[in-house]
Steps between C-alpha positions, in 0.01 A plus 500: 500500500293759314200421720703544819641833386157634401352376830778676693434824312130470571556430869719810527223712350214348700638474848763237534529137598172467688298594193701263281459216750123558497486499121701174490263338749197619302642365175573162661137483616380588150725232348357244743150588377603479133674164545170330578362550148819545295587283202826301532724753323360796691532298821871452421557875455295592808686244708836647397377853574380384842840342576678823395268715709536274802878534475469879486264490796757306704782738400295804603397346831865417576610849407723367223330677212718649230534873508403698191858593407618138475184406308558798272848375411359159410212661309742706291672179388182337367253777415617572143477137388167463681363812327621392158364149540155612619472831312478717812550869427673775696157654564364178651794474741450864598131447570578224750750722679845418361722809507609630155865502609478130588348429158778691326760297691317187377524627144125558473449844351195698395573510132610140454261326261396148582676233300308365203290204599508584871174435683288811495712663231301636210605376162674767299277636232656418168354714225382301205689586188287648229616387159585781270247553231613604161319784332299431192594711204227748421463357149402155632260628764145382443187652646358316797142528377368243269319621198176333413474309183197495273415147614451605859 
């Protein structure tokens, strides 16, 4: 869902469906190259990506691609949980082209700190407590220098 929304935003910026169809075809070719030498787990992920891309390619060629407004509605439903789970900031969404008003409707705001333990979230700096030191009474204070004895 997030991928489809971001792809739709990108296609709007770069010239529409034709450009997106070309990028899908290029990625499928790249996946085919990577599959030859991929380890089993990577092969699994690449195969799923290829299936997803092929489905998108068919939808675009049939003219049944989702428009940005319907994708945006779906994106708004999932973006906050996705951001929290993966530690994606407001600034990162903005840099890939998501409108600030859409992010606000998702509940992703500029000043919202990442939850503790979220991926990419910096651990809060906890100042170390310095134990209080009692003052020595002046009477008990001893000089730091050692005096030499006659034997030395």
